[in-house]
C-alpha positions in Angstrom: -29.4 -162.9 -15.5 -27.1 -159.8 -15.2 -25.1 -160.8 -18.3 -28.3 -161.3 -20.3 -29.6 -157.8 -19.2 -26.3 -156.2 -20.1 -26.3 -157.9 -23.5 -29.9 -156.8 -24.1 -29.0 -153.2 -23.3 -26.0 -153.3 -25.6 -28.0 -154.9 -28.5 -30.7 -152.2 -28.1 -28.1 -149.4 -27.9 -26.5 -150.6 -31.1 -29.9 -151.1 -32.8 -31.0 -147.6 -31.8 -27.6 -145.8 -32.3 -29.3 -143.3 -34.7 -31.5 -142.2 -31.9 -29.0 -140.8 -29.5 -31.4 -140.0 -26.7 -32.7 -143.5 -26.4 -29.2 -145.1 -26.9 -27.7 -142.8 -24.3 -30.5 -143.5 -21.8 -30.0 -147.2 -22.2 -26.2 -147.2 -22.0 -26.2 -144.6 -19.2 -28.5 -146.8 -17.1 -26.2 -149.8 -17.7 -23.0 -148.0 -17.2 -23.9 -146.4 -13.9 -21.5 -143.7 -12.7 -18.9 -144.6 -15.3 -18.3 -141.0 -16.5 -16.9 -140.0 -13.1 -16.2 -136.7 -11.6 -19.4 -135.1 -13.0 -18.2 -135.3 -16.6 -20.8 -136.7 -19.0 -19.9 -138.4 -22.2 -22.2 -139.1 -25.1 -21.8 -142.0 -27.5 -20.6 -139.6 -30.3 -17.7 -138.2 -28.3 -19.2 -134.9 -27.0 -18.2 -134.2 -23.4 -20.2 -132.1 -20.9 -19.7 -130.7 -17.4 -21.7 -128.2 -15.3 -19.6 -125.9 -13.2 -20.6 -123.8 -10.2 -19.1 -120.7 -11.9 -20.4 -117.7 -13.8 -20.0 -117.8 -17.6 -17.2 -115.2 -17.5 -15.3 -116.9 -14.7 -15.5 -120.2 -16.6 -14.6 -118.5 -19.9 -11.4 -117.0 -18.4 -10.4 -120.3 -16.9 -11.0 -122.0 -20.3 -8.9 -119.5 -22.1 -6.1 -119.9 -19.6 -6.3 -123.7 -19.8 -6.2 -123.7 -23.7 -3.1 -121.4 -23.5 -1.5 -123.7 -20.9 -2.2 -126.8 -23.1 -0.7 -125.0 -26.2 -4.0 -124.9 -28.1 -4.3 -121.6 -29.9 -7.7 -120.0 -29.7 -9.2 -119.4 -33.2 -12.6 -118.0 -32.1 -14.0 -116.4 -28.9 -17.4 -114.9 -29.4 -20.5 -114.3 -27.4 -23.6 -116.4 -28.3 -27.2 -116.3 -27.3 -26.6 -118.9 -24.6 -23.2 -117.7 -23.4 -19.9 -118.1 -25.3 -18.4 -120.1 -28.1 -14.7 -120.8 -28.3 -12.7 -122.7 -30.8 -9.1 -123.8 -30.6 -6.7 -126.1 -32.6 -4.4 -128.9 -31.7 -2.5 -131.3 -34.0 -5.1 -132.4 -36.6 -7.9 -131.5 -34.3 -10.4 -128.6 -33.9 -11.7 -128.0 -30.5 -15.2 -126.5 -30.2 -16.3 -125.3 -26.8 -19.7 -123.9 -25.8 -20.3 -122.3 -22.4 -24.0 -122.2 -21.7 -25.2 -120.0 -18.9 -27.7 -121.9 -16.7 -27.9 -119.3 -13.9 -25.8 -116.4 -12.8 -23.5 -118.8 -10.9 -23.8 -122.0 -13.0 -22.5 -122.7 -16.5 -22.5 -125.8 -18.6 -19.4 -126.6 -20.7 -19.7 -128.6 -23.9 -16.5 -129.7 -25.6 -16.1 -131.5 -28.9 -12.6 -132.4 -30.2 -12.9 -133.2 -33.9 -10.2 -135.6 -34.9 -9.6 -134.7 -38.5 -12.8 -135.9 -40.0 -16.4 -135.0 -39.1 -17.3 -138.4 -37.7 -14.3 -139.0 -35.5 -14.3 -137.4 -32.1 -11.5 -137.4 -29.6 -13.3 -137.8 -26.3 -10.1 -138.2 -24.2 -8.9 -134.7 -25.4 -12.3 -133.2 -24.7 -12.3 -134.8 -21.2 -8.8 -133.5 -20.5 -9.8 -130.0 -21.4 -12.7 -130.1 -19.0 -10.5 -131.7 -16.3 -7.8 -129.1 -16.7 -10.3 -126.2 -16.8 -11.8 -127.4 -13.5 -8.2 -127.4 -12.0 -7.6 -123.9 -13.4 -10.9 -122.6 -12.0 -10.0 -124.1 -8.5 -6.5 -122.6 -8.7 -7.8 -119.2 -9.5 -10.3 -119.4 -6.7 -7.6 -120.5 -4.2 -5.4 -117.6 -5.4 -8.2 -115.1 -4.9 -8.8 -116.4 -1.4 -5.1 -116.1 -0.5 -4.8 -112.6 -2.0 -6.2 -110.7 1.1 -3.8 -112.7 3.3 -0.8 -111.7 1.1 -1.8 -108.0 1.2 -2.0 -108.1 5.0 1.4 -109.7 5.4 3.0 -107.0 3.1 1.7 -104.1 5.2 
């Protein structure tokens, strides 16, 4: 019964692949947690994560991460929803949108275009989000330790 249900979901997802919302809902329901660690993947290679950080805090962590990964930033501009960043990697363009949800919550959307318009590199996009989360945490840890360091010096 479980195999039949899984097959039915896959057949429906393939049949409805032009309708991303329906296909994603079907595949997401079948996959369960699958994406892991709060990172959401779409069928077309776009990767999302919501952070408990202000837009500026996440922007600085993203810029630091792109620099650490050796991906030169080609655009960094304010948008109506937050910020838009672009970077490059070998035969890839990386498009990042930071959408302010609240003063302390920001959604990050990463698309790594792999040469051609229809080919996305979801693993690179996922790694950018993962590394940005690490950078954000490292920056927060350093800020917490800063008062302790100042006290020890005096």
